[in-house]
C-alpha positions as CSV (number, residue, x, y, z in Angstrom):
1,M,24.3,5.4,1.9
2,C,20.6,4.9,0.2
3,R,18.8,2.5,0.7
4,A,16.1,0.8,-1.2
5,L,12.3,2.0,-0.3
6,K,11.0,-0.4,1.7
7,V,7.0,-2.2,0.8
8,L,5.2,-3.8,3.2
9,C,2.0,-6.3,2.1
10,A,-1.2,-6.9,3.8
11,A,-4.1,-9.2,3.3
12,P,-7.2,-11.0,4.6
13,D,-5.6,-14.6,3.8
14,R,-2.2,-16.2,2.5
15,E,-3.5,-16.4,-1.2
16,R,-4.9,-12.6,-1.3
17,L,-1.5,-11.5,-0.1
18,S,1.0,-13.7,-2.5
19,A,-2.1,-12.2,-5.4
20,L,-1.1,-8.2,-4.0
21,K,2.6,-9.0,-3.2
22,Y,2.9,-9.9,-6.7
23,A,1.1,-7.3,-8.2
24,A,3.6,-4.6,-6.1
25,V,6.7,-6.4,-6.8
26,S,8.9,-3.9,-8.9
27,K,12.5,-3.0,-9.5
28,E,12.1,-0.1,-7.6
29,Y,11.8,-1.4,-3.8
30,E,12.0,-4.0,-1.9
31,L,8.9,-5.9,-1.1
32,T,9.3,-6.9,3.1
33,G,6.6,-9.1,4.6
34,G,3.6,-9.9,4.8
35,A,0.5,-9.1,7.1
36,T,-3.0,-11.0,6.8
37,D,-4.4,-9.4,10.0
38,A,-4.2,-5.9,11.9
39,D,-2.1,-7.0,14.4
40,A,0.6,-8.5,12.4
41,L,0.5,-5.6,10.0
42,M,1.3,-3.2,12.8
43,R,4.1,-5.5,14.5
44,Q,5.7,-6.1,11.0
45,I,5.2,-2.1,10.6
46,D,7.2,-2.1,14.1
47,E,9.9,-4.2,13.4
48,L,10.4,-3.9,9.3
49,E,10.2,-0.2,9.5
50,P,8.5,-0.3,5.9
51,D,8.5,3.6,4.2
52,A,4.7,2.1,2.4
53,V,2.0,-0.3,3.0
54,V,-0.1,-1.7,1.0
55,V,-3.7,-2.9,2.5
56,A,-6.4,-5.0,0.9
57,F,-9.7,-3.5,1.3
58,E,-10.5,-6.6,3.4
59,L,-8.0,-5.3,6.2
60,A,-9.1,-1.3,5.6
61,G,-10.1,-1.0,9.3
62,A,-6.3,-1.0,10.1
63,I,-5.5,1.5,7.9
64,E,-6.4,4.5,10.6
65,A,-4.9,2.7,13.4
66,V,-1.5,2.4,10.7
67,R,-2.4,6.0,10.0
68,A,-2.3,7.0,14.3
69,A,0.7,4.9,14.5
70,Y,2.7,6.1,12.2
71,P,1.7,9.6,10.7
72,S,4.6,10.0,8.1
73,L,4.4,5.9,6.4
74,R,2.8,6.1,2.7
75,I,-0.4,4.1,3.0
76,V,-2.0,2.2,-0.9
77,A,-5.8,0.8,-0.1
78,V,-7.0,-1.7,-2.8
79,G,-10.1,-2.2,-3.4
80,A,-11.9,0.6,-1.8
81,E,-11.3,4.3,-1.2
82,A,-9.6,4.5,2.8
83,E,-9.4,8.6,4.5
84,A,-6.7,7.5,6.3
85,A,-4.5,6.5,3.2
86,D,-3.0,8.6,0.9
87,D,-4.0,7.1,-2.1
88,W,-6.2,4.3,-3.0
89,V,-6.7,2.2,-6.7
90,G,-9.3,0.2,-8.0
91,S,-7.2,-3.1,-8.6
92,Q,-3.8,-4.6,-8.3
93,E,-2.6,-3.5,-11.1
94,E,-2.2,-0.4,-10.0
95,V,-0.6,-0.9,-6.9
96,R,3.4,-0.3,-8.1
97,A,2.4,3.3,-9.6
98,A,0.3,4.4,-6.3
99,V,3.1,3.3,-4.0
100,L,5.2,5.5,-5.4
101,G,3.1,8.6,-5.6
102,L,2.6,8.1,-9.4
103,P,0.1,10.2,-11.4
104,R,-3.2,8.6,-12.2
105,P,-3.3,7.5,-16.0
106,G,-5.0,9.8,-17.7
107,G,-4.8,13.1,-16.2
108,P,-7.2,16.4,-16.0
109,V,-9.5,16.2,-18.6
110,G,-9.7,20.1,-20.2
111,S,-12.4,21.9,-22.4
112,A,-11.4,23.3,-26.0
113,G,-12.2,26.3,-27.0
């Protein structure tokens, strides 16, 4: 039996978390939990077993700890690049595609010739 992809969001406060979850919601996966600090993020990953986490740049310091503890978890950083993340997006509008691992719009630019 298949189960839905589970995604956990983390942001520094309830207002940002709510906005991030709203941006991340999709019919293609299930949002689960929601953390506002690194400790809660680690606890919820352990309890809820998400397939991906979406982390706002203010909590980017937690990404390395998440990667070390859960190496197969897909991690998307929002707002700033994070070396330990699988992908990063500059805005919340790009979160859904990044969670699913879709290529960014535009693609490579070739030369005419």
